[in-house]
C-alpha positions as CSV (number, residue, x, y, z in Angstrom):
1,M,-4.7,12.1,-3.4
2,M,-2.1,11.2,-0.8
3,K,-2.5,7.9,0.9
4,I,-2.4,8.7,4.7
5,D,-0.9,6.1,7.0
6,R,-3.8,6.1,9.4
7,R,-2.2,3.7,11.9
8,A,0.8,6.0,12.3
9,M,-1.5,9.1,12.8
10,I,-3.5,7.2,15.4
11,A,-0.3,6.3,17.2
12,A,0.9,9.9,17.2
13,S,-2.4,11.1,18.6
14,G,-2.2,8.6,21.4
15,A,1.0,10.1,22.7
16,A,1.5,13.3,24.7
17,L,4.3,15.8,24.6
18,F,5.0,18.6,27.1
19,L,7.4,21.6,27.1
20,P,8.7,23.3,30.2
21,R,8.0,27.0,30.4
22,T,11.7,27.6,31.2
23,L,12.5,26.9,27.6
24,F,10.3,29.8,26.3
25,A,12.9,32.4,27.3
26,Q,15.8,30.7,25.4
27,A,14.8,32.4,22.1
28,A,14.1,36.1,21.6
29,A,10.5,37.3,21.2
30,E,9.6,39.1,18.0
31,R,6.7,41.3,17.0
32,F,3.9,39.4,15.4
33,S,0.6,40.2,13.7
34,W,-1.8,38.7,11.2
35,E,-1.1,41.5,8.7
36,A,2.7,40.8,9.0
37,L,2.0,37.1,8.3
38,V,0.0,37.9,5.2
39,T,2.8,40.1,4.0
40,R,5.4,37.4,4.6
41,A,3.3,34.8,2.7
42,G,3.0,37.2,-0.3
43,R,6.8,37.9,-0.2
44,L,7.5,34.2,0.0
45,A,5.5,33.5,-3.2
46,R,7.8,35.8,-5.2
47,A,10.8,33.6,-4.2
48,A,11.8,30.2,-5.5
49,Y,10.4,27.3,-3.6
50,R,12.8,25.6,-1.1
51,E,11.6,22.4,0.5
52,T,12.2,21.9,4.2
53,P,14.9,19.2,4.6
54,H,13.9,15.8,6.0
55,H,15.5,15.0,9.4
56,P,17.9,12.1,8.8
57,G,16.8,10.2,11.9
58,A,13.0,10.6,11.6
59,R,12.6,7.6,9.5
60,K,13.8,5.3,12.3
61,V,10.9,6.5,14.5
62,D,8.4,3.8,13.4
63,Y,5.0,2.9,14.8
64,D,6.4,1.1,17.8
65,A,8.9,3.8,18.7
66,L,6.3,6.5,18.5
67,Y,3.9,4.5,20.7
68,Q,6.5,3.9,23.3
69,A,7.6,7.5,23.6
70,R,5.4,8.9,26.5
71,F,5.4,12.6,27.3
72,R,5.9,14.0,30.7
73,E,2.7,15.4,32.3
74,D,4.5,18.4,33.7
75,R,5.6,19.6,30.2
76,T,2.2,20.7,28.9
77,I,2.3,24.2,27.4
78,W,0.0,26.5,29.4
79,G,-0.3,23.5,31.7
80,D,0.3,25.7,34.8
81,L,-2.5,28.1,33.8
82,P,-6.1,27.6,35.0
83,G,-8.6,26.4,32.4
84,D,-9.0,23.8,29.8
85,T,-6.6,24.6,27.0
86,G,-3.1,23.0,27.0
87,V,-0.8,22.2,24.1
88,Q,1.4,19.2,23.5
89,L,3.9,18.7,20.7
90,F,4.4,15.8,18.3
91,P,7.9,14.4,17.7
92,L,9.3,13.7,14.2
93,S,8.6,10.2,12.9
94,A,8.7,8.1,9.7
95,S,5.3,9.6,8.8
96,A,6.3,13.2,9.6
97,E,10.0,13.7,8.7
98,Q,10.0,17.5,8.1
99,P,10.1,19.8,11.2
100,V,7.8,22.8,11.7
101,E,8.6,25.9,13.7
102,I,6.3,26.7,16.5
103,A,6.0,29.9,18.5
104,L,3.8,31.2,21.3
105,V,2.1,34.6,20.9
106,E,1.4,36.9,23.8
107,N,0.7,40.7,23.7
108,G,1.7,40.9,20.1
109,R,5.0,39.2,20.5
110,A,6.0,35.7,19.4
111,T,8.5,33.5,21.3
112,P,9.8,30.4,19.4
113,L,9.8,27.1,21.2
114,R,13.1,25.2,21.5
115,Y,13.3,21.4,21.1
116,D,14.3,19.4,24.2
117,P,14.7,15.5,24.0
118,A,14.2,15.3,27.7
119,M,10.5,16.0,27.3
120,F,9.9,12.3,26.5
121,D,9.7,9.4,28.8
122,A,11.0,6.7,26.5
123,P,13.4,3.7,26.6
124,A,17.1,4.7,26.2
125,D,17.3,2.9,22.8
126,N,14.1,4.5,21.5
127,A,14.6,6.3,18.2
128,V,12.9,9.4,19.5
129,R,15.8,9.7,22.0
130,Q,18.3,9.7,19.1
131,L,16.8,12.5,17.1
132,G,19.3,15.1,18.5
133,P,18.9,18.4,20.4
134,D,17.9,20.4,17.3
135,A,15.4,18.0,15.8
136,G,12.3,20.2,15.9
137,Y,8.7,19.2,16.1
138,A,6.3,17.5,13.7
139,G,3.1,19.3,14.9
140,F,1.0,19.8,18.0
141,R,-2.3,19.0,19.6
142,V,-4.7,20.9,21.9
143,M,-5.7,19.1,25.1
144,N,-8.9,18.9,27.1
145,A,-9.1,19.9,30.8
146,A,-8.5,16.4,32.1
147,R,-5.4,16.0,29.8
148,D,-6.6,12.5,28.8
149,G,-7.4,13.5,25.2
150,D,-7.1,16.2,22.6
151,W,-9.7,18.2,20.8
152,L,-7.6,19.5,17.9
153,S,-4.4,18.4,16.2
154,F,-2.2,19.6,13.4
155,L,0.2,16.9,12.0
156,G,1.6,16.4,8.5
157,A,1.6,18.6,5.4
158,S,-1.4,20.9,5.9
159,Y,-3.7,18.3,7.6
160,F,-5.6,18.9,10.8
161,R,-8.5,17.2,12.6
162,S,-10.7,17.1,15.6
163,P,-12.7,14.4,17.3
164,G,-15.7,16.7,17.8
165,A,-18.1,16.1,20.6
166,T,-17.9,12.3,20.2
167,K,-14.2,12.2,21.3
168,Q,-13.4,9.9,18.4
169,F,-11.1,10.9,15.6
170,G,-12.1,10.2,12.0
171,L,-11.8,12.4,8.9
172,S,-9.3,15.2,8.5
173,A,-9.3,18.7,7.0
174,R,-6.6,20.3,4.9
175,A,-5.6,23.9,4.4
176,I,-5.6,23.6,0.6
177,A,-5.9,20.9,-2.1
178,I,-3.8,21.2,-5.3
179,N,-4.7,19.2,-8.4
180,T,-6.4,16.4,-6.4
181,S,-8.2,15.0,-9.4
182,V,-5.5,15.7,-12.0
183,P,-3.6,12.5,-12.6
184,G,0.0,12.7,-11.5
185,K,-0.1,16.4,-10.7
186,E,-1.3,16.5,-7.1
187,E,0.8,18.6,-4.7
188,F,0.9,18.8,-0.9
189,P,1.9,22.2,0.4
190,R,2.7,22.1,4.0
191,F,2.6,24.3,7.1
192,T,6.2,25.3,7.9
193,H,5.5,27.7,10.8
194,F,2.8,27.9,13.5
195,W,2.0,30.7,16.0
196,L,-0.3,29.8,19.0
197,E,-2.2,32.3,21.0
198,R,-4.3,31.3,24.0
199,T,-7.5,33.3,24.1
200,G,-9.7,31.6,26.7
201,R,-10.4,28.5,28.8
202,S,-11.2,26.4,25.8
203,S,-10.1,28.5,22.9
204,L,-7.0,29.6,21.0
205,V,-5.9,31.2,17.8
206,I,-3.6,29.3,15.5
207,Y,-1.7,31.2,12.8
208,A,0.1,29.2,10.1
209,L,2.4,29.8,7.2
210,L,1.8,27.5,4.2
211,D,4.5,26.9,1.5
212,G,4.5,24.7,-1.6
213,Q,5.7,24.4,-5.1
214,S,2.7,26.2,-6.6
215,I,1.4,28.3,-3.7
216,T,2.0,30.0,-0.4
217,G,-0.5,31.2,2.2
218,A,-1.3,32.7,5.5
219,F,-3.9,31.0,7.7
220,R,-5.7,32.0,10.9
221,F,-7.8,29.5,12.8
222,V,-9.9,30.9,15.6
223,S,-10.7,27.6,17.4
224,E,-13.0,26.9,20.3
225,L,-14.2,23.7,22.0
226,T,-18.0,23.9,22.6
227,P,-20.5,21.3,24.0
228,Q,-21.6,20.5,20.4
229,G,-18.0,20.0,19.2
230,V,-15.2,22.1,17.9
231,R,-15.7,25.3,15.9
232,Q,-13.1,27.1,13.8
233,D,-13.4,30.4,12.0
234,V,-10.8,30.3,9.3
235,D,-9.3,33.2,7.3
236,T,-6.7,32.7,4.6
237,A,-4.8,34.8,2.1
238,L,-3.3,32.6,-0.7
239,F,-0.6,33.6,-3.2
240,P,0.0,31.3,-6.2
241,R,3.5,31.0,-7.5
242,R,2.3,29.6,-10.9
243,P,-1.0,28.7,-12.6
244,I,-2.9,25.9,-10.9
245,A,-5.3,23.7,-12.9
246,E,-7.4,22.7,-9.9
247,L,-7.4,24.7,-6.6
248,G,-9.5,23.1,-3.8
249,L,-10.7,25.4,-1.0
250,M,-12.0,24.1,2.4
251,P,-10.9,20.5,1.5
252,M,-11.7,17.6,3.8
253,T,-10.4,14.0,3.5
254,S,-12.0,10.8,4.7
255,M,-12.1,7.0,4.3
256,F,-14.9,4.9,2.8
257,W,-14.3,1.2,2.3
258,Y,-17.8,-0.2,2.2
259,D,-21.3,0.0,3.6
260,Q,-24.5,-2.0,3.3
261,A,-25.0,-0.9,-0.3
262,S,-21.6,-2.1,-1.4
263,R,-21.2,-5.3,0.6
264,A,-19.8,-7.1,-2.5
265,T,-16.5,-5.2,-2.0
266,R,-16.1,-6.3,1.6
267,T,-13.5,-8.8,2.8
268,D,-13.7,-8.0,6.5
269,W,-16.1,-9.5,8.9
270,R,-17.5,-6.2,10.1
271,P,-20.8,-5.1,8.3
272,E,-19.6,-1.6,7.5
273,I,-16.3,0.3,7.6
274,H,-16.1,4.0,6.9
275,D,-15.3,7.3,8.6
276,S,-17.9,9.2,6.5
277,D,-20.9,7.9,4.5
278,L,-22.3,11.1,2.8
279,L,-21.3,14.3,1.0
280,S,-23.9,16.9,1.9
281,F,-24.2,20.4,0.5
282,V,-26.6,23.3,0.5
283,G,-27.0,25.5,-2.6
284,A,-27.6,29.2,-2.6
285,D,-31.4,28.5,-3.0
286,G,-31.4,26.5,0.2
287,A,-31.8,23.1,-1.5
288,T,-30.1,20.3,0.4
289,H,-28.2,17.7,-1.6
290,G,-26.9,14.3,-0.5
291,R,-24.4,12.2,-2.3
292,P,-23.8,8.8,-0.6
293,L,-20.1,7.9,-0.8
294,I,-18.8,4.9,-2.7
295,N,-15.6,2.9,-3.1
296,P,-15.3,3.0,-6.9
297,T,-13.6,0.6,-9.2
298,A,-11.5,3.4,-10.7
299,P,-10.8,7.0,-9.6
300,R,-13.9,9.1,-10.0
301,V,-14.7,12.8,-9.8
302,S,-18.3,14.0,-9.2
303,V,-18.9,17.7,-10.0
304,F,-21.7,19.9,-8.8
305,A,-21.8,23.5,-10.3
306,E,-22.9,26.1,-7.8
307,R,-22.8,29.8,-7.2
308,N,-22.4,31.0,-3.6
309,P,-23.3,27.7,-1.9
310,K,-24.2,27.9,1.8
311,G,-22.0,25.0,2.8
312,F,-20.9,21.5,2.4
313,G,-19.5,18.6,4.5
314,L,-18.6,15.0,4.8
315,L,-20.9,13.4,7.3
316,Q,-21.1,10.2,9.3
317,R,-24.8,9.9,9.3
318,D,-25.1,6.3,10.4
319,R,-24.7,6.3,14.2
320,N,-25.9,2.8,14.9
321,F,-23.2,0.6,16.6
322,D,-25.0,-2.6,15.3
323,H,-24.2,-1.5,11.7
324,Y,-20.5,-1.6,12.3
325,Q,-19.9,-4.0,15.2
326,D,-16.4,-2.4,15.8
327,D,-15.7,-2.3,19.5
328,G,-12.2,-0.9,19.1
329,V,-12.3,2.2,16.9
330,F,-16.1,2.8,17.0
331,Y,-17.0,4.1,13.6
332,E,-20.5,5.2,14.7
333,R,-18.7,7.8,16.8
334,R,-16.7,9.4,14.0
335,P,-17.3,13.2,13.7
336,S,-18.9,15.0,10.7
337,L,-17.3,18.1,9.3
338,W,-19.3,21.0,7.9
339,A,-17.7,24.0,6.0
340,A,-19.7,27.2,5.7
341,P,-18.4,30.3,3.8
342,R,-18.3,33.5,5.8
343,K,-17.9,35.4,2.6
344,P,-19.4,34.7,-0.8
345,L,-17.6,32.1,-2.9
346,E,-19.0,33.3,-6.2
347,T,-19.1,30.8,-9.1
348,G,-17.4,27.4,-8.9
349,Q,-17.9,23.7,-8.4
350,M,-18.4,21.4,-5.4
351,R,-16.1,18.4,-6.2
352,L,-16.0,14.9,-4.7
353,Y,-13.0,12.8,-5.5
354,E,-13.1,9.1,-4.8
355,F,-10.6,6.3,-5.5
356,P,-10.5,2.6,-4.8
357,T,-9.3,1.2,-1.5
358,T,-9.1,-2.3,-0.1
359,S,-8.5,-1.4,3.6
360,E,-9.5,1.1,6.3
361,Y,-6.0,2.5,6.5
362,V,-6.1,4.7,3.4
363,D,-8.1,7.9,3.0
364,N,-9.7,7.6,-0.4
365,I,-12.3,10.5,-0.2
366,C,-11.7,14.2,-0.7
367,A,-14.4,17.0,-1.0
368,Y,-13.5,20.6,-1.8
369,W,-14.7,23.8,-3.5
370,T,-13.0,24.8,-6.8
371,P,-13.5,28.4,-7.9
372,S,-14.2,29.0,-11.6
373,A,-11.8,32.0,-11.8
374,P,-8.4,30.9,-13.3
375,V,-5.6,30.6,-10.7
376,R,-2.6,32.5,-11.9
377,A,0.7,33.6,-10.4
378,G,0.6,37.0,-8.7
379,R,-3.1,36.9,-8.0
380,R,-4.1,37.0,-4.3
381,I,-7.0,34.7,-3.3
382,D,-8.8,35.4,0.0
383,A,-11.3,33.1,1.7
384,S,-13.2,33.1,5.0
385,Y,-15.2,30.1,6.3
386,R,-16.3,28.3,9.4
387,L,-15.6,24.6,10.2
388,D,-17.9,22.7,12.6
389,W,-16.7,19.3,13.8
390,S,-19.8,17.7,15.3
391,S,-22.0,14.6,15.4
392,A,-24.8,16.4,13.6
393,R,-26.6,14.1,11.2
394,S,-27.3,16.9,8.7
395,P,-25.8,20.3,9.7
396,G,-27.1,22.1,6.6
397,A,-30.6,20.6,6.3
398,S,-33.7,22.1,7.8
399,G,-37.2,20.8,7.7
400,V,-36.7,18.1,5.0
401,A,-36.7,14.3,5.1
402,L,-33.2,12.8,5.3
403,L,-31.7,9.8,3.5
404,E,-31.4,7.2,6.2
405,N,-30.4,4.0,4.3
406,I,-29.5,3.0,0.8
407,W,-29.1,-0.5,-0.7
408,S,-28.3,-1.6,-4.2
409,G,-28.5,-5.0,-6.0
410,Q,-30.0,-6.9,-8.9
411,A,-33.8,-6.9,-9.6
412,G,-35.6,-10.0,-10.7
413,E,-34.9,-9.4,-14.4
414,A,-31.4,-9.8,-15.9
415,G,-29.7,-6.5,-16.6
416,I,-31.8,-4.5,-14.2
417,D,-30.3,-2.8,-11.1
418,R,-32.4,-2.1,-8.1
419,L,-31.8,0.8,-5.7
420,V,-33.7,1.0,-2.4
421,L,-33.6,4.3,-0.4
422,D,-35.1,5.0,3.1
423,F,-36.0,8.5,4.1
424,S,-36.6,9.5,7.7
425,G,-38.9,12.3,8.9
426,V,-41.9,11.4,6.7
427,P,-45.2,11.3,8.6
428,Q,-47.1,8.1,8.3
429,D,-50.2,9.8,6.7
430,V,-48.1,11.6,4.0
431,R,-47.5,10.1,0.6
432,P,-45.0,12.3,-1.1
433,E,-44.4,12.2,-4.8
434,I,-41.2,10.4,-6.0
435,W,-39.2,12.4,-8.5
436,V,-36.5,10.4,-10.3
437,D,-34.0,11.3,-13.1
438,V,-31.6,8.7,-14.6
439,A,-28.4,9.6,-16.6
440,D,-26.8,7.0,-18.8
441,G,-29.7,4.6,-18.1
442,T,-33.4,4.0,-18.3
443,L,-35.9,4.0,-15.4
444,V,-37.9,0.8,-15.6
445,K,-40.2,1.3,-12.6
446,K,-40.5,3.1,-9.3
447,G,-42.5,2.8,-6.1
448,G,-42.6,4.0,-2.5
449,Y,-44.5,3.4,0.8
450,P,-44.2,4.0,4.5
451,V,-42.4,1.1,6.3
452,L,-44.6,-0.7,8.8
453,H,-43.7,-0.4,12.5
454,Q,-41.0,2.2,11.6
455,P,-42.4,5.6,12.4
456,G,-41.4,8.3,9.9
457,L,-39.6,5.9,7.5
458,F,-40.6,6.0,3.9
459,R,-39.0,3.5,1.4
460,V,-38.4,4.2,-2.3
461,A,-37.6,1.3,-4.7
462,L,-36.2,2.0,-8.2
463,D,-35.4,-0.4,-11.0
464,A,-33.2,0.9,-13.8
465,R,-31.3,-0.4,-16.8
466,R,-27.8,0.9,-17.6
467,N,-26.9,2.0,-21.1
468,S,-24.4,-0.6,-22.6
469,G,-23.5,-1.7,-19.1
470,K,-21.9,1.7,-18.2
471,P,-22.4,3.2,-14.8
472,M,-25.5,5.4,-14.4
473,D,-26.3,8.3,-12.1
474,I,-29.6,8.3,-10.4
475,R,-31.2,11.4,-8.8
476,V,-34.1,11.0,-6.4
477,Q,-36.2,13.5,-4.3
478,L,-39.4,13.3,-2.4
479,R,-41.7,16.2,-3.3
480,N,-45.1,17.6,-2.4
481,G,-46.2,19.3,-5.5
482,N,-43.5,21.7,-6.4
483,R,-42.1,21.8,-2.9
484,P,-39.1,19.6,-2.0
485,F,-40.0,17.2,0.7
486,S,-36.5,15.6,1.1
487,E,-32.9,16.2,0.4
488,Y,-31.9,15.8,-3.2
489,V,-30.1,12.5,-3.5
490,H,-27.4,11.7,-6.1
491,Y,-26.2,8.2,-6.4
492,P,-23.9,6.4,-9.0
493,V,-24.8,2.8,-9.8
494,G,-22.2,0.5,-11.2
495,A,-19.2,2.9,-10.7
């Protein structure tokens, strides 16, 4: 999986870019429709792939130059219209060297935007000033009513992200994932064209054309800012150019360095550092699954076979400032992202890819849905789903106890691992049954009890022995007879 320079992305998000409406008329408007975009993507898939050239001056726009380039307040697209939605553009930089084409849609006609270096307030020697009159843009962001922050941004390859209701950026989504867990074969198709259509005070439709070595695609993002966060209804038509070993739909990317269960890997003073701490998914039968994230010693793929799952997401469940003590980037405010199919997915696998990291500047987590049907050239693949960027602790769970905390360590006996899990939402007078299954290991003992002076908190302690020192997978669930009482927790020990 591509290592994202998170510092450069944060710098870009901290800037603002504006475009005068007088520039709109410098390019001729053309007819535009979703159907025409799908046709264009299909036609593009039948042609040889041609990569967009890198701008020769973009590499000189480093972190400092990007931070210094300030955008003029009077250049916001739609800034002279009443309401909340305004759009600002990102300049090319060392972390985004390939320009994208951006157009505005109104009444079925699209008007391309022209680049103007005068849109920046920057020192005369700033590298952004030296990009030239035809440099183009790297991406864009959608602003709030006060124009002091954005609620959605598209920047780099096919990445996009939102701060949700917490107004703090964290994880990212991607249009598509190609061979993420296939060593040396991962690809990063990119959005080459965007069309933006304002539809309301806090809503817009974003159309995008995707192009890559193995696939093309048309995307439509119906996006809205709500009090609970940002909601996007996504439709896509994908056209493979050649067979793809692993196609990831609805992919999302995050960072997990360490938490309280993996304190041995920490070198920083802060108690925990992660943008997300849990993969959650709901099966077709309504069962809620939780897989706490880890920072493995080697790349690791976790696979969960499903048919027509109801949804999945990467969550930041721990919302306690004291657990992070970061007063600069506020990890407890990072958004969660939930993907829910709007049309059946049929048979496939929920996949979680994790690889090692030693810093908070590398995204080392990716979750996505992989269909079972082979991906071949000439076959059209359609998908429709909803993305919710929010601070919800468990968007897919309903009426079950949730995993609140997890710790791991050594038990009193040599060679025995201890796993301690806290579940919230368990009444003090209820003693649920503890169901446990261990793969590649042996359960030695288990126990559970309500935690005194902590209403609703039920603690489970497990001791297990690994087979020949290999990592083992432990599955835990609280049950009341045959009825699930908690989410179904999957956790790798020693990975």
